[in-house]
N, C-alpha and C positions, 0 to 999 in steps of 0.2 A: 599438848593439847589433850584435854579430857572431855570427851563428848558423852553426855548422858541424858536420860529423859527427865530425871529429877532425883534428888536424894531424899529418901524418906526415913522415918524412924525405924522401919523394918529392915533397911539395907544392911546386909551381912549379919543378920541375927537369925536365930533358929526359926523365927516366923517368916523369914524371907524365902518364899517358895514360888513355884510355878504360877500360882494364882495372883501373885503380886506383880508379875511382869507386865509392863505397859507395852504390849505388842505394837500398837499403832505408833506410839512414841518411839519405840526402837526402830521401826521402819523409817520414820521421819529422820531420826538421828543418823541412820545408815546412809540415807539419801544425801544428807548434808555432808557427811564425811566424804562420800564419793565426789560431790561437787567441789569440795575444798581440795582434794587430791588432784582432780583433773585441772583445776585452776593453777595449782602449784606446778604441775607438769608443763603448763604452757609458758611459765616464766622463762625469760631468756637465760641461757647458760653463759657463764663467764669462764674465762680461762685463768682467773686470778685466785682460784681456790687452791690452797696448799693441800697437796695430796701426799700422805705418808705412804710408806711401803705397805702394800696390801698383801694379805694372805691370798692363796688361790681362790678361796671361797668369796672373799671380798671382791676380788677382781671379777668373778662371775656375776656378782650382784651389780657391780658398777657397769659392766658391759650390758647386762639386761636392762638396767635403768636407761642407759644412753640409747639403747635400741628401741625404747618406747614400751617396754613391758611393765 
């Protein structure tokens, strides 16, 4: 998913600078992203997901995820 305020002709050009940032649009986009993440977190978890061997770091991320972080 790629959330943005809008793509313009200045996007990623030398003229794309601080003055071209849509601050209000960015705040709205961030709020939307937060709502989407919170709704995904509410989805029921199933046990039929195939889990491969995880590295210790991946295990920590999974444990934090399941603990609600």
